[in-house]
N, CA, C and O atoms as CSV, one atom per row, in Angstrom:
chain,resi,resn,atom,element,x,y,z
A,1,UNK,N,N,8.473,-13.068,17.579
A,1,UNK,CA,C,6.947,-13.968,17.464
A,1,UNK,C,C,5.842,-14.050,15.711
A,1,UNK,O,O,5.347,-14.822,14.889
A,2,UNK,N,N,6.132,-11.759,16.287
A,2,UNK,CA,C,4.805,-10.954,15.998
A,2,UNK,C,C,5.173,-10.961,14.639
A,2,UNK,O,O,4.429,-11.198,13.688
A,3,UNK,N,N,6.674,-10.615,14.603
A,3,UNK,CA,C,7.533,-9.936,13.151
A,3,UNK,C,C,7.512,-11.449,12.225
A,3,UNK,O,O,7.076,-11.143,11.115
A,4,UNK,N,N,7.844,-13.083,12.272
A,4,UNK,CA,C,8.410,-14.011,11.806
A,4,UNK,C,C,6.798,-14.018,10.764
A,4,UNK,O,O,6.652,-14.067,9.543
A,5,UNK,N,N,5.270,-13.906,12.469
A,5,UNK,CA,C,3.944,-13.787,11.389
A,5,UNK,C,C,3.223,-13.291,10.282
A,5,UNK,O,O,2.380,-13.759,9.517
A,6,UNK,N,N,4.022,-11.787,10.470
A,6,UNK,CA,C,3.543,-10.945,9.908
A,6,UNK,C,C,4.959,-10.689,8.312
A,6,UNK,O,O,4.647,-10.188,7.232
A,7,UNK,N,N,5.992,-11.056,8.570
A,7,UNK,CA,C,6.233,-11.457,7.363
A,7,UNK,C,C,5.703,-12.216,6.671
A,7,UNK,O,O,5.307,-11.863,5.560
A,8,UNK,N,N,5.517,-13.668,7.199
A,8,UNK,CA,C,4.572,-14.206,6.349
A,8,UNK,C,C,3.781,-14.252,6.030
A,8,UNK,O,O,3.753,-14.598,4.848
A,9,UNK,N,N,3.338,-14.162,6.245
A,9,UNK,CA,C,1.562,-13.239,5.826
A,9,UNK,C,C,1.436,-11.979,5.315
A,9,UNK,O,O,0.509,-11.346,4.811
A,10,UNK,N,N,2.575,-11.763,5.560
A,10,UNK,CA,C,2.133,-9.793,4.270
A,10,UNK,C,C,3.055,-10.284,3.081
A,10,UNK,O,O,2.845,-9.689,2.024
A,11,UNK,N,N,3.989,-11.213,3.056
A,11,UNK,CA,C,4.177,-11.970,1.725
A,11,UNK,C,C,3.565,-12.612,1.031
A,11,UNK,O,O,3.782,-12.879,-0.151
A,12,UNK,N,N,2.390,-13.059,1.965
A,12,UNK,CA,C,1.922,-14.073,1.288
A,12,UNK,C,C,0.712,-12.806,-0.262
A,12,UNK,O,O,0.725,-12.831,-1.493
A,13,UNK,N,N,0.005,-12.050,0.623
A,13,UNK,CA,C,-0.486,-11.814,0.621
A,13,UNK,C,C,-0.114,-10.230,-0.025
A,13,UNK,O,O,-0.877,-9.269,0.069
A,14,UNK,N,N,1.620,-10.200,-0.886
A,14,UNK,CA,C,2.244,-9.699,-1.275
A,14,UNK,C,C,2.076,-8.031,-0.798
A,14,UNK,O,O,1.438,-7.505,-1.710
A,15,UNK,N,N,2.324,-7.218,0.034
A,15,UNK,CA,C,2.082,-6.442,0.854
A,15,UNK,C,C,3.901,-6.587,1.963
A,15,UNK,O,O,4.150,-7.445,2.810
A,16,UNK,N,N,4.651,-5.645,1.589
A,16,UNK,CA,C,5.716,-5.132,1.971
A,16,UNK,C,C,5.700,-5.471,3.933
A,16,UNK,O,O,5.324,-4.497,4.586
A,17,UNK,N,N,5.997,-6.474,4.578
A,17,UNK,CA,C,4.757,-5.974,5.630
A,17,UNK,C,C,6.150,-5.058,6.640
A,17,UNK,O,O,5.485,-4.256,7.297
A,18,UNK,N,N,7.169,-4.906,6.902
A,18,UNK,CA,C,7.819,-3.884,7.898
A,18,UNK,C,C,8.079,-1.731,7.323
A,18,UNK,O,O,8.230,-0.588,7.754
A,19,UNK,N,N,7.963,-2.493,6.227
A,19,UNK,CA,C,7.444,-0.907,5.217
A,19,UNK,C,C,6.306,-0.688,5.344
A,19,UNK,O,O,5.936,0.486,5.334
A,20,UNK,N,N,5.333,-1.782,5.513
A,20,UNK,CA,C,3.922,-1.346,5.902
A,20,UNK,C,C,4.074,-1.243,7.683
A,20,UNK,O,O,3.886,-0.250,8.387
A,21,UNK,N,N,4.343,-2.170,7.960
A,21,UNK,CA,C,4.477,-2.064,9.472
A,21,UNK,C,C,5.226,-0.306,10.097
A,21,UNK,O,O,4.846,-0.137,11.255
A,22,UNK,N,N,5.906,0.609,9.719
A,22,UNK,CA,C,6.012,2.001,10.401
A,22,UNK,C,C,5.592,2.371,9.233
A,22,UNK,O,O,6.188,3.444,9.138
A,23,UNK,N,N,4.926,2.247,8.158
A,23,UNK,CA,C,4.406,3.549,7.232
A,23,UNK,C,C,2.928,3.505,8.250
A,23,UNK,O,O,2.524,4.498,8.856
A,24,UNK,N,N,2.235,2.126,8.286
A,24,UNK,CA,C,0.911,2.061,9.177
A,24,UNK,C,C,1.170,2.884,10.141
A,24,UNK,O,O,0.582,3.957,10.007
A,25,UNK,N,N,2.035,2.771,11.358
A,25,UNK,CA,C,2.692,3.413,13.022
A,25,UNK,C,C,3.081,4.497,12.026
A,25,UNK,O,O,3.468,5.375,12.799
A,26,UNK,N,N,3.230,5.012,10.745
A,26,UNK,CA,C,3.265,6.930,11.597
A,26,UNK,C,C,1.813,6.946,11.091
A,26,UNK,O,O,1.269,7.699,11.900
A,27,UNK,N,N,1.144,6.663,10.469
A,27,UNK,CA,C,-0.488,6.629,9.517
A,27,UNK,C,C,-0.881,7.361,11.003
A,27,UNK,O,O,-0.998,8.586,10.968
A,28,UNK,N,N,-1.093,6.669,12.320
A,28,UNK,CA,C,-1.661,6.214,13.159
A,28,UNK,C,C,-0.916,7.727,13.763
A,28,UNK,O,O,-1.748,8.550,14.146
A,29,UNK,N,N,-0.312,7.902,13.810
A,29,UNK,CA,C,0.228,8.963,14.388
A,29,UNK,C,C,0.108,10.062,14.752
A,29,UNK,O,O,-0.126,10.580,15.844
A,30,UNK,N,N,0.360,10.581,13.321
A,30,UNK,CA,C,-0.566,11.955,12.189
A,30,UNK,C,C,-2.189,11.632,11.639
A,30,UNK,O,O,-2.792,12.466,10.964
A,31,UNK,N,N,-2.719,10.475,11.978
A,31,UNK,CA,C,-4.511,10.914,11.491
A,31,UNK,C,C,-4.978,11.194,11.068
A,31,UNK,O,O,-4.844,10.329,10.202
A,32,UNK,N,N,-6.038,12.127,10.480
A,32,UNK,CA,C,-5.873,14.076,9.708
A,32,UNK,C,C,-5.687,14.468,9.688
A,32,UNK,O,O,-6.439,15.423,9.494
A,33,UNK,N,N,-4.054,14.742,9.851
A,33,UNK,CA,C,-3.043,15.350,9.663
A,33,UNK,C,C,-3.404,16.453,7.788
A,33,UNK,O,O,-3.283,16.228,6.584
A,34,UNK,N,N,-3.718,17.233,8.399
A,34,UNK,CA,C,-3.114,17.474,7.026
A,34,UNK,C,C,-1.948,17.663,5.632
A,34,UNK,O,O,-1.869,18.185,4.520
A,35,UNK,N,N,-1.132,16.805,6.640
A,35,UNK,CA,C,0.399,17.413,6.124
A,35,UNK,C,C,1.563,16.532,6.544
A,35,UNK,O,O,2.773,16.694,6.385
A,36,UNK,N,N,0.893,15.589,7.103
A,36,UNK,CA,C,1.690,14.678,7.372
A,36,UNK,C,C,1.294,12.990,7.499
A,36,UNK,O,O,1.990,11.980,7.598
A,37,UNK,N,N,0.040,13.195,7.450
A,37,UNK,CA,C,-0.454,11.916,7.437
A,37,UNK,C,C,0.263,10.713,6.406
A,37,UNK,O,O,1.201,11.249,5.815
A,38,UNK,N,N,0.135,9.442,6.056
A,38,UNK,CA,C,0.683,8.984,5.204
A,38,UNK,C,C,0.044,8.279,4.071
A,38,UNK,O,O,0.716,8.318,3.041
A,39,UNK,N,N,-0.887,7.753,4.006
A,39,UNK,CA,C,-1.620,7.421,3.238
A,39,UNK,C,C,-2.918,8.092,2.538
A,39,UNK,O,O,-3.150,8.032,1.331
A,40,UNK,N,N,-3.809,8.808,3.606
A,40,UNK,CA,C,-4.756,9.711,2.814
A,40,UNK,C,C,-4.745,11.401,3.405
A,40,UNK,O,O,-5.507,11.992,4.170
A,41,UNK,N,N,-3.328,11.899,2.548
A,41,UNK,CA,C,-2.821,13.275,2.262
A,41,UNK,C,C,-4.040,13.630,1.218
A,41,UNK,O,O,-4.272,13.079,0.142
A,42,UNK,N,N,-4.874,14.898,1.954
A,42,UNK,CA,C,-6.495,15.191,0.804
A,42,UNK,C,C,-5.903,16.583,-0.376
A,42,UNK,O,O,-5.716,17.543,0.371
A,43,UNK,N,N,-5.796,16.717,-0.836
A,43,UNK,CA,C,-5.699,17.252,-1.944
A,43,UNK,C,C,-6.701,19.059,-1.427
A,43,UNK,O,O,-7.921,19.194,-1.334
A,44,UNK,N,N,-5.819,19.939,-1.239
A,44,UNK,CA,C,-6.210,21.232,-0.660
A,44,UNK,C,C,-6.883,21.836,-2.184
A,44,UNK,O,O,-6.438,21.859,-3.331
A,45,UNK,N,N,-8.349,22.365,-1.475
A,45,UNK,CA,C,-8.935,23.146,-2.912
A,45,UNK,C,C,-10.025,24.448,-1.982
A,45,UNK,O,O,-10.582,24.617,-0.898
A,46,UNK,N,N,-9.773,25.224,-3.521
A,46,UNK,CA,C,-10.412,26.309,-2.580
A,46,UNK,C,C,-11.934,26.114,-2.893
A,46,UNK,O,O,-12.756,25.381,-3.444
A,47,UNK,N,N,-11.702,27.605,-1.956
A,47,UNK,CA,C,-13.674,27.846,-2.169
A,47,UNK,C,C,-14.637,27.369,-3.231
A,47,UNK,O,O,-15.594,26.605,-3.102
A,48,UNK,N,N,-14.001,28.221,-4.728
A,48,UNK,CA,C,-14.847,28.314,-5.554
A,48,UNK,C,C,-15.162,26.314,-5.913
A,48,UNK,O,O,-16.156,25.843,-6.465
A,49,UNK,N,N,-13.773,25.429,-5.295
A,49,UNK,CA,C,-13.609,23.899,-5.660
A,49,UNK,C,C,-15.099,22.912,-4.773
A,49,UNK,O,O,-15.884,21.968,-4.866
A,50,UNK,N,N,-14.684,23.935,-4.035
A,50,UNK,CA,C,-15.994,23.561,-2.355
A,50,UNK,C,C,-16.957,23.490,-3.510
A,50,UNK,O,O,-17.114,22.754,-4.484
A,51,UNK,N,N,-17.639,24.743,-2.915
A,51,UNK,CA,C,-19.173,25.055,-3.898
A,51,UNK,C,C,-18.766,24.141,-4.442
A,51,UNK,O,O,-18.684,23.287,-3.559
A,52,UNK,N,N,-18.225,23.446,-5.943
A,52,UNK,CA,C,-18.765,23.218,-6.598
A,52,UNK,C,C,-18.947,21.475,-6.400
A,52,UNK,O,O,-19.433,20.616,-7.136
A,53,UNK,N,N,-18.446,21.432,-5.334
A,53,UNK,CA,C,-18.472,19.679,-5.328
A,53,UNK,C,C,-19.627,19.576,-3.735
A,53,UNK,O,O,-19.434,18.760,-2.834
A,54,UNK,N,N,-20.424,20.296,-3.743
A,54,UNK,CA,C,-21.738,20.693,-2.519
A,54,UNK,C,C,-22.841,19.610,-2.996
A,54,UNK,O,O,-23.661,19.286,-2.137
A,55,UNK,N,N,-22.952,19.002,-4.304
A,55,UNK,CA,C,-24.149,18.171,-5.022
A,55,UNK,C,C,-23.480,17.041,-4.451
A,55,UNK,O,O,-22.252,17.083,-4.385
A,56,UNK,N,N,-24.265,15.764,-3.914
A,56,UNK,CA,C,-23.997,14.535,-3.395
A,56,UNK,C,C,-23.563,13.562,-4.505
A,56,UNK,O,O,-23.961,13.481,-5.667
A,57,UNK,N,N,-22.648,12.851,-3.842
A,57,UNK,CA,C,-22.116,12.096,-5.565
A,57,UNK,C,C,-22.741,10.818,-5.324
A,57,UNK,O,O,-22.874,10.428,-4.164
A,58,UNK,N,N,-23.191,10.032,-6.434
A,58,UNK,CA,C,-24.058,8.862,-6.356
A,58,UNK,C,C,-23.639,8.058,-6.014
A,58,UNK,O,O,-22.431,7.821,-6.010
A,59,UNK,N,N,-25.292,6.761,-5.255
A,59,UNK,CA,C,-24.134,5.955,-4.364
A,59,UNK,C,C,-25.258,4.782,-4.439
A,59,UNK,O,O,-26.461,4.895,-4.675
A,60,UNK,N,N,-24.482,3.614,-4.162
A,60,UNK,CA,C,-25.227,2.468,-5.038
A,60,UNK,C,C,-24.320,1.374,-4.468
A,60,UNK,O,O,-23.227,1.376,-3.901
A,61,UNK,N,N,-24.981,0.674,-4.749
A,61,UNK,CA,C,-24.339,-0.973,-4.933
A,61,UNK,C,C,-22.956,-1.344,-5.233
A,61,UNK,O,O,-22.019,-1.885,-4.647
A,62,UNK,N,N,-23.243,-0.755,-6.566
A,62,UNK,CA,C,-22.498,-0.982,-7.721
A,62,UNK,C,C,-21.321,0.183,-8.182
A,62,UNK,O,O,-20.346,0.034,-8.918
A,63,UNK,N,N,-21.661,1.034,-7.671
A,63,UNK,CA,C,-20.530,2.510,-7.964
A,63,UNK,C,C,-20.144,1.763,-6.073
A,63,UNK,O,O,-18.947,1.794,-6.359
A,64,UNK,N,N,-20.143,1.394,-5.104
A,64,UNK,CA,C,-18.844,0.626,-4.208
A,64,UNK,C,C,-18.163,0.102,-4.338
A,64,UNK,O,O,-16.940,0.146,-4.208
A,65,UNK,N,N,-19.596,-1.197,-4.949
A,65,UNK,CA,C,-17.487,-2.063,-5.574
A,65,UNK,C,C,-16.879,-1.375,-6.830
A,65,UNK,O,O,-15.761,-1.790,-7.137
A,66,UNK,N,N,-17.374,-0.471,-7.552
A,66,UNK,CA,C,-15.809,-0.118,-7.983
A,66,UNK,C,C,-15.264,0.328,-7.514
A,66,UNK,O,O,-14.101,0.450,-7.899
A,67,UNK,N,N,-15.750,0.967,-6.202
A,67,UNK,CA,C,-14.842,2.215,-5.920
A,67,UNK,C,C,-13.809,1.318,-4.608
A,67,UNK,O,O,-12.701,1.575,-4.137
A,68,UNK,N,N,-14.890,0.103,-4.325
A,68,UNK,CA,C,-13.451,-0.862,-3.754
A,68,UNK,C,C,-11.975,-1.508,-4.828
A,68,UNK,O,O,-10.746,-1.572,-4.785
A,69,UNK,N,N,-13.089,-1.868,-5.693
A,69,UNK,CA,C,-11.845,-2.499,-6.888
A,69,UNK,C,C,-11.108,-1.670,-7.126
A,69,UNK,O,O,-9.973,-2.124,-6.977
A,70,UNK,N,N,-11.081,-0.295,-7.535
A,70,UNK,CA,C,-10.154,0.552,-8.338
A,70,UNK,C,C,-9.793,0.346,-6.761
A,70,UNK,O,O,-10.079,-0.806,-6.437
A,71,UNK,N,N,-9.453,0.823,-6.078
A,71,UNK,CA,C,-8.718,1.149,-4.941
A,71,UNK,C,C,-7.654,-0.316,-4.411
A,71,UNK,O,O,-6.533,-0.131,-3.939
A,72,UNK,N,N,-8.210,-1.612,-4.585
A,72,UNK,CA,C,-7.536,-2.844,-3.907
A,72,UNK,C,C,-6.488,-2.778,-5.121
A,72,UNK,O,O,-5.276,-2.852,-4.919
A,73,UNK,N,N,-7.104,-2.618,-6.520
A,73,UNK,CA,C,-6.070,-3.225,-7.416
A,73,UNK,C,C,-5.564,-2.079,-8.068
A,73,UNK,O,O,-4.388,-2.251,-8.387
A,74,UNK,N,N,-6.079,-0.807,-8.433
A,74,UNK,CA,C,-5.174,0.322,-8.129
A,74,UNK,C,C,-4.626,1.228,-7.459
A,74,UNK,O,O,-3.519,1.716,-7.685
A,75,UNK,N,N,-5.524,1.565,-6.415
A,75,UNK,CA,C,-5.119,2.474,-5.550
A,75,UNK,C,C,-4.013,2.070,-4.776
A,75,UNK,O,O,-3.092,2.886,-4.765
A,76,UNK,N,N,-3.791,0.695,-3.910
A,76,UNK,CA,C,-2.944,-0.160,-3.192
A,76,UNK,C,C,-1.701,-0.282,-3.860
A,76,UNK,O,O,-0.735,-0.073,-3.127
A,77,UNK,N,N,-1.390,-0.621,-5.300
A,77,UNK,CA,C,-0.674,-1.195,-5.512
A,77,UNK,C,C,0.401,0.156,-6.362
A,77,UNK,O,O,1.416,-0.056,-7.025
A,78,UNK,N,N,-0.363,1.774,-5.998
A,78,UNK,CA,C,0.091,2.711,-6.288
A,78,UNK,C,C,0.725,3.292,-5.327
A,78,UNK,O,O,1.778,3.878,-5.577
A,79,UNK,N,N,0.237,3.248,-4.103
A,79,UNK,CA,C,0.765,3.599,-2.885
A,79,UNK,C,C,2.163,2.727,-2.519
A,79,UNK,O,O,3.343,3.014,-2.315
A,80,UNK,N,N,1.546,1.791,-2.546
A,80,UNK,CA,C,3.065,1.185,-2.429
A,80,UNK,C,C,3.954,1.837,-3.093
A,80,UNK,O,O,4.874,2.568,-2.725
A,81,UNK,N,N,3.257,1.190,-5.066
A,81,UNK,CA,C,4.881,1.796,-5.744
A,81,UNK,C,C,5.530,3.635,-5.850
A,81,UNK,O,O,6.593,4.255,-5.880
A,82,UNK,N,N,4.156,3.847,-5.873
A,82,UNK,CA,C,4.781,5.455,-5.883
A,82,UNK,C,C,3.939,6.297,-5.150
A,82,UNK,O,O,3.252,7.203,-5.621
A,83,UNK,N,N,4.017,5.978,-4.035
A,83,UNK,CA,C,2.697,6.625,-2.502
A,83,UNK,C,C,2.029,7.414,-2.896
A,83,UNK,O,O,1.980,8.583,-2.513
A,84,UNK,N,N,1.084,6.647,-4.151
A,84,UNK,CA,C,0.022,7.823,-4.498
A,84,UNK,C,C,-0.869,8.279,-3.167
A,84,UNK,O,O,-1.117,7.553,-2.205
A,85,UNK,N,N,-1.084,8.988,-3.261
A,85,UNK,CA,C,-1.844,9.620,-2.404
A,85,UNK,C,C,-1.903,10.257,-1.645
A,85,UNK,O,O,-2.799,10.952,-1.165
A,86,UNK,N,N,0.072,9.910,-1.241
A,86,UNK,CA,C,1.107,10.341,0.326
A,86,UNK,C,C,1.305,11.397,0.788
A,86,UNK,O,O,0.836,12.486,0.458
A,87,UNK,N,N,2.060,11.118,1.632
A,87,UNK,CA,C,2.212,13.033,1.924
A,87,UNK,C,C,3.546,13.142,0.188
A,87,UNK,O,O,4.052,12.382,-0.638
A,88,UNK,N,N,3.510,14.662,0.551
A,88,UNK,CA,C,3.691,15.100,-0.862
A,88,UNK,C,C,5.265,15.025,-0.622
A,88,UNK,O,O,5.694,15.272,0.505
A,89,UNK,N,N,6.307,14.624,-1.861
A,89,UNK,CA,C,7.015,14.685,-1.849
A,89,UNK,C,C,8.272,14.982,-3.127
A,89,UNK,O,O,8.543,14.511,-4.232
A,90,UNK,N,N,8.685,15.798,-2.432
A,90,UNK,CA,C,10.435,16.039,-4.589
A,90,UNK,C,C,10.943,15.291,-4.893
A,90,UNK,O,O,11.437,15.412,-6.014
A,91,UNK,N,N,11.205,13.912,-4.087
A,91,UNK,CA,C,10.724,12.532,-4.778
A,91,UNK,C,C,10.199,11.567,-4.956
A,91,UNK,O,O,9.261,11.375,-4.182
A,92,UNK,N,N,10.418,10.648,-5.821
A,92,UNK,CA,C,9.651,9.357,-5.410
A,92,UNK,C,C,10.200,9.024,-4.272
A,92,UNK,O,O,11.406,9.029,-4.030
A,93,UNK,N,N,8.845,8.563,-3.150
A,93,UNK,CA,C,8.786,7.210,-2.395
A,93,UNK,C,C,8.155,6.341,-2.585
A,93,UNK,O,O,6.952,6.446,-2.827
A,94,UNK,N,N,8.926,4.976,-2.517
A,94,UNK,CA,C,8.416,3.576,-2.319
A,94,UNK,C,C,8.666,2.911,-1.214
A,94,UNK,O,O,9.546,3.117,-0.378
A,95,UNK,N,N,7.702,1.960,-1.254
A,95,UNK,CA,C,7.980,0.996,-0.069
A,95,UNK,C,C,8.992,0.178,0.100
A,95,UNK,O,O,9.784,-0.145,0.985
A,96,UNK,N,N,8.724,-0.091,-1.087
A,96,UNK,CA,C,10.545,-1.157,-1.443
A,96,UNK,C,C,11.696,-0.511,-1.263
A,96,UNK,O,O,12.774,-1.075,-1.072
A,97,UNK,N,N,11.500,0.841,-1.320
A,97,UNK,CA,C,13.381,1.429,-1.474
A,97,UNK,C,C,13.413,1.981,-0.176
A,97,UNK,O,O,12.647,2.764,0.385
A,98,UNK,N,N,15.018,1.111,0.395
A,98,UNK,CA,C,14.917,0.876,1.684
A,98,UNK,C,C,15.329,2.346,1.667
A,98,UNK,O,O,14.385,2.879,2.250
A,99,UNK,N,N,16.420,3.567,1.250
A,99,UNK,CA,C,16.277,5.132,1.666
A,99,UNK,C,C,15.669,5.994,1.400
A,99,UNK,O,O,16.007,7.139,1.098
A,100,UNK,N,N,14.221,5.305,1.526
A,100,UNK,CA,C,13.091,6.225,0.894
A,100,UNK,C,C,13.721,6.494,2.346
A,100,UNK,O,O,14.527,5.847,3.016
A,101,UNK,N,N,12.525,8.614,2.744
A,101,UNK,CA,C,12.226,9.534,3.560
A,101,UNK,C,C,11.807,9.107,4.272
A,101,UNK,O,O,12.053,9.456,5.427
A,102,UNK,N,N,10.772,7.920,3.937
A,102,UNK,CA,C,9.510,7.658,5.104
A,102,UNK,C,C,9.917,6.748,6.147
A,102,UNK,O,O,9.441,6.664,7.280
A,103,UNK,N,N,11.269,5.777,5.406
A,103,UNK,CA,C,11.543,4.538,6.539
A,103,UNK,C,C,12.377,5.218,7.376
A,103,UNK,O,O,12.471,6.196,6.635
A,104,UNK,N,N,13.477,5.685,8.877
A,104,UNK,CA,C,14.685,5.429,9.715
A,104,UNK,C,C,15.719,4.826,9.461
A,104,UNK,O,O,15.841,3.695,9.933
A,105,UNK,N,N,16.607,5.294,8.775
A,105,UNK,CA,C,18.112,4.560,8.315
A,105,UNK,C,C,18.020,2.827,9.796
A,105,UNK,O,O,18.152,1.603,9.799
A,106,UNK,N,N,17.868,3.396,10.271
A,106,UNK,CA,C,17.653,2.301,11.369
A,106,UNK,C,C,17.319,1.068,10.734
A,106,UNK,O,O,18.084,0.105,10.714
A,107,UNK,N,N,15.666,1.095,9.980
A,107,UNK,CA,C,15.366,0.506,9.168
A,107,UNK,C,C,15.335,-0.501,8.296
A,107,UNK,O,O,14.616,-1.485,8.124
A,108,UNK,N,N,16.818,0.228,7.486
A,108,UNK,CA,C,16.552,0.079,6.231
A,108,UNK,C,C,16.386,-1.152,5.658
A,108,UNK,O,O,15.872,-1.460,4.583
A,109,UNK,N,N,17.127,-2.128,6.923
A,109,UNK,CA,C,17.825,-3.269,6.476
A,109,UNK,C,C,16.129,-4.816,6.912
A,109,UNK,O,O,15.686,-5.952,6.745
A,110,UNK,N,N,15.998,-3.657,7.437
A,110,UNK,CA,C,14.162,-4.641,7.671
A,110,UNK,C,C,13.366,-4.283,5.855
A,110,UNK,O,O,13.210,-4.865,4.781
A,111,UNK,N,N,13.166,-3.384,6.292
A,111,UNK,CA,C,12.755,-3.214,4.617
A,111,UNK,C,C,13.603,-3.782,3.278
A,111,UNK,O,O,12.719,-3.570,2.448
A,112,UNK,N,N,14.827,-4.418,2.413
A,112,UNK,CA,C,15.229,-5.205,2.221
A,112,UNK,C,C,14.961,-6.583,2.367
A,112,UNK,O,O,14.719,-7.467,1.545
A,113,UNK,N,N,15.100,-6.561,4.135
A,113,UNK,CA,C,14.210,-7.640,4.575
A,113,UNK,C,C,12.291,-8.428,3.782
A,113,UNK,O,O,11.828,-9.568,3.816
A,114,UNK,N,N,11.942,-7.596,3.406
A,114,UNK,CA,C,10.208,-7.350,3.338
A,114,UNK,C,C,10.452,-8.018,2.116
A,114,UNK,O,O,10.064,-9.123,1.739
A,115,UNK,N,N,11.319,-6.976,1.431
A,115,UNK,CA,C,11.200,-7.058,-0.406
A,115,UNK,C,C,12.470,-9.151,-0.472
A,115,UNK,O,O,12.535,-9.860,-1.477
A,116,UNK,N,N,12.765,-9.282,0.102
A,116,UNK,CA,C,13.061,-10.783,0.051
A,116,UNK,C,C,12.098,-11.514,0.345
A,116,UNK,O,O,11.976,-12.504,-0.376
A,117,UNK,N,N,11.330,-11.380,1.187
A,117,UNK,CA,C,10.084,-11.823,1.612
A,117,UNK,C,C,9.211,-12.226,0.226
A,117,UNK,O,O,9.206,-13.188,-0.543
A,118,UNK,N,N,8.486,-10.970,0.336
A,118,UNK,CA,C,8.332,-11.050,-1.288
A,118,UNK,C,C,8.406,-12.127,-2.371
A,118,UNK,O,O,7.742,-13.144,-2.573
A,119,UNK,N,N,9.777,-11.373,-3.205
A,119,UNK,CA,C,10.546,-12.713,-4.511
A,119,UNK,C,C,10.518,-13.303,-4.203
A,119,UNK,O,O,9.789,-13.986,-4.922
A,120,UNK,N,N,11.167,-14.511,-2.480
A,120,UNK,CA,C,11.007,-15.557,-2.460
A,120,UNK,C,C,9.418,-16.202,-2.049
A,120,UNK,O,O,9.366,-17.368,-1.660
A,121,UNK,N,N,8.227,-15.435,-2.152
A,121,UNK,CA,C,6.866,-16.099,-1.971
A,121,UNK,C,C,6.540,-15.748,-3.230
A,121,UNK,O,O,5.426,-16.230,-3.433
A,122,UNK,N,N,7.146,-14.806,-4.782
A,122,UNK,CA,C,7.166,-14.705,-5.519
A,122,UNK,C,C,7.548,-16.098,-6.036
A,122,UNK,O,O,6.810,-16.529,-6.921
A,123,UNK,N,N,8.633,-16.932,-5.622
A,123,UNK,CA,C,8.843,-17.878,-6.564
A,123,UNK,C,C,8.214,-19.100,-5.568
A,123,UNK,O,O,8.313,-20.135,-6.226
A,124,UNK,N,N,8.141,-19.136,-5.409
A,124,UNK,CA,C,7.106,-20.121,-4.683
A,124,UNK,C,C,6.046,-20.845,-5.239
A,124,UNK,O,O,5.690,-21.968,-5.594
A,125,UNK,N,N,5.636,-19.419,-5.129
A,125,UNK,CA,C,3.642,-19.094,-6.265
A,125,UNK,C,C,4.540,-19.907,-7.574
A,125,UNK,O,O,4.630,-21.125,-7.728
A,126,UNK,N,N,5.107,-18.904,-8.371
A,126,UNK,CA,C,5.825,-20.121,-10.076
A,126,UNK,C,C,6.371,-21.163,-10.143
A,126,UNK,O,O,6.197,-21.864,-11.140
A,127,UNK,N,N,7.446,-21.702,-8.785
A,127,UNK,CA,C,7.598,-22.979,-8.949
A,127,UNK,C,C,5.313,-24.261,-8.684
A,127,UNK,O,O,4.728,-25.175,-9.265
A,128,UNK,N,N,5.088,-23.398,-7.563
A,128,UNK,CA,C,3.181,-24.391,-7.404
A,128,UNK,C,C,2.448,-24.469,-8.898
A,128,UNK,O,O,1.762,-25.410,-9.298
A,129,UNK,N,N,2.866,-22.842,-9.863
A,129,UNK,CA,C,2.062,-23.446,-10.561
A,129,UNK,C,C,2.469,-23.832,-11.568
A,129,UNK,O,O,1.585,-24.447,-12.164
A,130,UNK,N,N,3.807,-23.778,-12.342
A,130,UNK,CA,C,4.090,-25.365,-13.072
A,130,UNK,C,C,3.886,-26.717,-12.447
A,130,UNK,O,O,3.419,-27.577,-13.193
A,131,UNK,N,N,4.066,-26.940,-11.623
A,131,UNK,CA,C,4.046,-28.173,-10.183
A,131,UNK,C,C,2.388,-28.268,-11.078
A,131,UNK,O,O,2.086,-28.857,-12.115
A,132,UNK,N,N,1.554,-27.394,-10.120
A,132,UNK,CA,C,-0.451,-27.686,-10.089
A,132,UNK,C,C,-0.926,-26.721,-11.533
A,132,UNK,O,O,-2.119,-26.497,-11.738
A,133,UNK,N,N,-0.173,-26.360,-12.185
A,133,UNK,CA,C,-0.614,-25.332,-12.950
A,133,UNK,C,C,-1.655,-23.903,-12.225
A,133,UNK,O,O,-2.129,-23.777,-11.096
A,134,UNK,N,N,-1.704,-23.158,-13.220
A,134,UNK,CA,C,-1.758,-22.017,-12.978
A,134,UNK,C,C,-3.311,-22.244,-11.986
A,134,UNK,O,O,-3.401,-22.415,-10.771
A,135,UNK,N,N,-4.600,-22.153,-13.205
A,135,UNK,CA,C,-5.925,-22.515,-12.858
A,135,UNK,C,C,-5.882,-22.927,-11.568
A,135,UNK,O,O,-6.907,-22.527,-11.015
A,136,UNK,N,N,-5.212,-23.516,-10.845
A,136,UNK,CA,C,-5.444,-24.350,-9.626
A,136,UNK,C,C,-5.046,-23.635,-8.434
A,136,UNK,O,O,-5.673,-23.590,-7.375
A,137,UNK,N,N,-3.393,-22.804,-8.845
A,137,UNK,CA,C,-3.105,-21.915,-8.382
A,137,UNK,C,C,-4.637,-20.527,-7.921
A,137,UNK,O,O,-5.368,-20.227,-6.978
A,138,UNK,N,N,-4.425,-20.225,-8.969
A,138,UNK,CA,C,-5.543,-19.323,-9.150
A,138,UNK,C,C,-7.014,-19.665,-7.667
A,138,UNK,O,O,-7.409,-19.312,-6.556
A,139,UNK,N,N,-7.210,-20.415,-8.598
A,139,UNK,CA,C,-8.844,-21.166,-7.700
A,139,UNK,C,C,-9.016,-21.602,-5.831
A,139,UNK,O,O,-10.001,-21.763,-5.111
A,140,UNK,N,N,-7.044,-21.694,-5.511
A,140,UNK,CA,C,-7.088,-21.549,-4.400
A,140,UNK,C,C,-6.593,-20.466,-3.768
A,140,UNK,O,O,-6.677,-20.374,-2.543
């Protein structure tokens, strides 16, 4: 039941459910690991770079809103499509690719199912847009 509900609602949010489920579990297993964490692998810097970055970063509501918008509309899609900010790899990693090395071969059919869920939801949204108008779908 969890997987059915997860697949439906994640598809509605345009998040590949099973791909996210597997990579998120790996993230929780390796949280704060310098090389094995999934989405938040920090870049390693030299001592000179560390010294240069000791000044405080600008804070404020506008900066926070901007940072959140960048993360949601640029960072998140880049993470899903090309694994930006994820574990460094010699090959392109995508949450939409069933043969990506972040997934076990036994789970590949579930990654395909996630992709099908996203395609089905896109068809539903396009159909509803034609039926009720794009503006009504955006407002909903």
